Every structure is written in C-alpha cells, then in structure tokens.
N, C-alpha and C positions, 0 to 999 in steps of 0.2 A: 735525261732522265723521263721513265715515265712511271709513272704509283700505282699499282694495284686496291683500287682497295678492296677487300671485302669482310660479311659478318660473320663470326665464328659464333656461334653458339656453346654455352657451357653448361653442360648440365651442374645445380650443382647434388654436393657425396650426401646430404639428406639435404630435408625438404622444414621439418622440426624437430624438434625434443623429444629424446626418447621415449618419456612416459606419457607423450603426446602422439607415438607414433605408431605405439603400444595396443590404443583406441583408436585411430581412425586410418592403421595402416601405415607404410611408411613409401607405399608409391604414390603417396598424393599430398598435396601440401598442406596446412592448417589453420582450420582461419583465425584471426587475432583471441577471439569469441571464446577456440576450445584454447587456445596457446592462455590465455590469460584465466583460466574457469579448472582446468581435468584438472585431475590428484594434484592437486596443493593444497588438502588436507592431511596435515600431521595425521601419522598415523605409526608410528613406530620411536624411539628414543624419549620419549616423552620426561619430565620434570619431575620431579615428587608430587605424588598424589594432595591435592589441594587440603588443607585442615578443615577447611569449612565442608568439604564432603569429600570425607575417604575413600566409603566405597564409590569414586567416577575418577576415569583420570581428567586431564582437562579440556583434550577434544575427544571423546565417548559419545559411540555410536549408542548407547544403553541408555540416552538422559529421555527417550523419549520412549512408549508402546507402538512404536511404527517400529517397522525391520524393514531392511527390503536387502537384499544381496547386491549391486550396486548401488554403491549412495549418488553415484552421478547417470541414477535415470533421470534425475532432478536437471531440466535444466530449463532458461527461459527463452521462453519463444520470440521475444524482442532481440533476442542476441546481444545483451548486453555486459562489458569489460568495465574497469574505470573509462577507458580511453571514448565508447559511443556511445554511455550513459550521459558523462559531461557536455560534451556537444549538443544530445539533443537534448537536455535538462538547458544550455545555453541558450538556444535558440526560443527552449520558452519563455525563462526566467527573458528576452530579449522583447517580447510579445506582449509578455506582463507588468514588466515598465512600459511600453507604451500609451499601455490600455490605459495605463496613472494618469503617465503622463498627457491621454485627453482628456480625460473623466477632471483632473485636472484645471490644464488652459483653457479649459471651456468653458467651468466652473458649475458644472454635470451639475456639483454635488449639492450644492446651493436651491438646483432647481430639484431636484426630488421632491416631493410633494411627504408631507406629517408623514401619513401613515406607510407608506413606504420605507421613511427609514425609522418610523420607529421599529418597525418589522426588522429589519438588519441589524438595528444597535442590540437585539435580543437575540440574533443564531451568533453576539460575537463570543460565546461560551466556546463557542464547536471553535475556541485558538486549542481552550484548554482540554479537547477530544483528539483533535492534531494531535498536538504533545502525546499528550496519553497514548495513543499507537505507536509515536514514534519511539517511546520506549519499552513497548512488548517487540514489537521489528530488531528491537536493538536488543531483547533477550533472543529472538528465536536467531539471533545476528550472530549472538556470542556461545547461545549452548547447542546450533544444532550443527552435526556434524554432513561438510560435506560444500565445497567454495559452490556447484549447483546450486544449493538455498542457499545457504550464507549468506553470499554474497549479492542479489538482491537482493535478497530480505534488508541488511546495510543500506540502498538504495531505500527502501522504502520507509526506512527511516529516517534517512536522511531528507525524502518528497514531503513525509506527512509535517513532518521540524518546519521547510520552506511553505505550505500550507496556514500552518501557524502564525508564524511573521506573515504570509497573507495578509488575511483577515485579520489580525493588529492592522495593518497597516491600514484593512476599509476603516477599522474602528477611529485611531487618528481622522482618518480623513474628513468619515460625516461626520465625528465627535471629537473628544480633546481627550484623553491621556483622562482625565474620571472618566468617560466614558471605559476607559479601559477595566479604572475599581468597578465600578459598579458590575462587571460581565461576572471577574472576581469574586465579587460578594454574591452573582448570583450564582452562578457556577458551583458554589458552595453552600448556602441556603437555598435558594428558592429550588421550592416544593417538585417544577416540572422538571429539574435541572438532576432531580436526584437520585432516581435510580440510573441511569445513565452513568453516573459517575460513579454507583455503585459498582458501575457494571465492568468498566472501565480499567477502579482500581483495583477489586479481584483479581484479575486478571495479573495484575502485577508481580499476585503470589502464587498464582500455576508455576509448576513444575515442569508442565510436560510443553517443549517448545514448540509441536509438530499440533499441540490442542492449541495453546495461544495460537497459530496460524490459524489453527479452522473458527476458532471465536471473531477475532478481533480482523483480521484479512477479509475472509471469506464472506461470515454474518455480520459483524458490522458493518462492513465500511461494505458490506455486498446489500444494504440496508438503507444506510445512514447517505453516500452520496447520490441517490437515484433520490430520495424521499429531499432531501436537503437542496440540491443542488438542479435537478432535473424538473422537476415540484415544484417545490416553494420559492424559489429564487430568478428559475428560465418561466416560469408558470406564470404563479401570483403573483409577484413581485414585476415583472415583467407586465403582464396585463393591468398595475398598478400606479402605472410611470416609475417602477423602478429599474431599466434597461440599464441605468451607470453601474448598477449594480452584478447582475450581468456580467456586464463588459468588466470588470474587477475580478473574479471569478470564472476565468476561462478555461486558468491552469488547473485547476479541482474537476472541471469537467470533462474534460478532457487527459487526468491526468486517473481519473476513475474506472475509464475504460479500455487504457492501456494494465493499467496495473491488478484489473481485471482477467484479465489475456493470463499474466504471468502466475498468477493464484491457479487458477482453474487446471494450466498445465499441472502445479505441483499436488494438488488432492487428487484428479487422476491419476503422473506419474508412480504416487502411492497406492492406488486405489488397483492400477492391473498387477502391482506384485506379489497380494496374498491374497483369501477371502477373509485371515484372519486383521487386514488392516481396511478391507473394506465394514466390514463390518465397523470398525472398533471410530475409526471418521464420519459415518453413521450416528451412531451413539452419540462421540459428541454435537455432529448436529445438531441432532434431538436436543439433550442436555443445551446448549447453550442460545439457540432456536426459541426452548424457549422464554430465556431472557431479554430478545434484542426484542421483539417488538413493544412489549409491551413498555421496556425502556424506551420508545420512541410513540407512545402513542400520546407522552400528555405534551412531550411539542409538534408533533404532527395539530391536534389536537387548538395548540394556539394557532397556527398558525393557518390551518387549512378550514380549521369547526367539523359542521356535520359530516365531511369530504372524508376526513382521517382516516380513517376505517377501510373505503373503500382501495380508497392511495392506496393504503400502507398495503393490501390486498394485492395490489396489482404489482409489486415493489419483489412485495415474499415472491409471488408464484414465476415472476424473470429468472429471481434468485434462486429457485426450483429447480424452472429446468436448465440451468447452469449446471443445477448439483447434480442432478441426474445423468447431463449429458456430460456429466464428466469419473459417472461413472458409479454413482454413489446414488444405492433404491434407497426411495423416499417411503 
C-alpha cells in the first residue's frame, strides 16, 4: 500500500472578532493587543446613574473636558495587554530580585558610607509619593473612557504600587522598621516634603481625569523621576559610594523611560484631535507646572545644595522638549 501525504491549507473563516474587524479590516488578523483593547468600553445598556453623581453615567465620556471623536485614538506604543504586561513586569521583577539578592549576599548595605546611607534613608518618603501616584492612576482607570487609555492607566497604578514596595524594601535593607516609621513622620511633618505632599493630595480631589493624567503622569513623574533617580541616585549617590542604591532602583529608572513613551502618546493623541484640546492641555500644564517645580526644589536643595536650581532647570527643559514634540505649544 502506498500513502501520499500532502499539506492542505485551510483558510480561516474569520481572523478576529467582528468588533475588531470593523477597525482593522476583515482581511487581516488582529494582534493580541488589538483584541484585548479595541471597543471594550461599555457604551450602552448601562445600569442606573450613580446616586453620588446623577449627572453622569457610570461610564461617561463627559467626565473630562477633553473631547474625542474616537476614544480609541489613545493607543499604547508598548502594545501592552494583560499578557504582555505581566510577562514584561515578570522579567523586570526577576531582575530586581537578583539585585536585592546580590546586595544582601555580599553585604553591600553594610559597606555603604554613612553619608550615602543617610541620604538614601532620607528619600524613603518617596514610597508615599509612589502610593499617591498609584491612587491617581487608579482614578484615571476608574473614571476614564475607552480601554485604550484606562487599561494602561491601571497598569501604571500597579507599577507605582510596586515602586512603593521596592522603596520599602530598601528601607528595611538599609535600616529597620523604625526607619519606615521615621519616613512616614517625615512625610507628614518635615517641611521639605510638605509642598510635594500637598500637591499629590490636591490631585486626589480633582474631578477631571485627563487633567490628573497631565499633572501626575506628565508633570510630576516627568520631573521627579529624572531628578531623583537619574541625578540624585545615579549621579550623586554613586559618586559617594552608593552604587548599591542605584542597583536597587534600576526598575524605577527603566520604568520611567518606558512610562514616558505612553504618557507622551496620550498627550499627542488628545492634542491632535482639536485646537480646543491643545489649548486646554497647555493651560493645565501651565497651572500644575507652576506648583511641581517649587514642590521639588526643597528636596533638590537638600540633596544637591547649590546645584539644585540648575538641575531642576535642566530636567524641566528636557520635559519641555517632550511636551512640544507631543504637539503642545509652550
């Protein structure tokens, strides 16, 4: 008996879901990101209006002054859906765990110079800053409109929560539980932290979720992460024997660069929609930037001395370039 084997190509009847086909076309397969993002926002048949806000539906495009013809113009350049996000963060978590193991096994914390240790511990209230940023991104995810922007906002909230936990671990490695208690007291009472604390907490009561995104993710994070991790940690501390701190904060450095790409894409998409959006975002930037820079100045002065103003100026100039590139005139 002779058997002839041959390959038969079976053409799929459809490449993806119908609601995704309407956006990407019915003759091409959709990516996992597109299937996990496009047109997932509840649009109709909603439940009764919330008693605490009867002027809006639960999912309502009018919770921001920004207007969009298509809310899925907001896209994540990283193409994160749940699967790809979890895998990326899992790899970074492994790298962070390896860094903590390296520092602990080689007792590098004990070799840290006193001045570097003191400065590192004085930065521990940043865990409260990260927690506040997590809350603000939770607000964006809860009240935003369109999975294209609310999904990555929730990821940002979880990232900030993870950053708060990493900072807590640093405090326990270089100090003890009492060190964390002292950091909380500093956050609540120390004069140099109060302007930043007030800024973060004022955002808790802002009602426009896109304004919160501009203030928190663009302006606060856009100033704070380069100042703290690029300058104070990777420059100032490293030059004074604090390389171990830089190893333990590598996630924050990498995350800030990645997060900036997503933030810039959202600003650019909103600005490209209309001149009114562009003018509104420019007004929000002016409003909040006037508070962000003074709130960070006491921290910069404490760590950098006379160089603080110049460093903050350089950080602000780089952020201005990002803003202009996103289409917002300054």
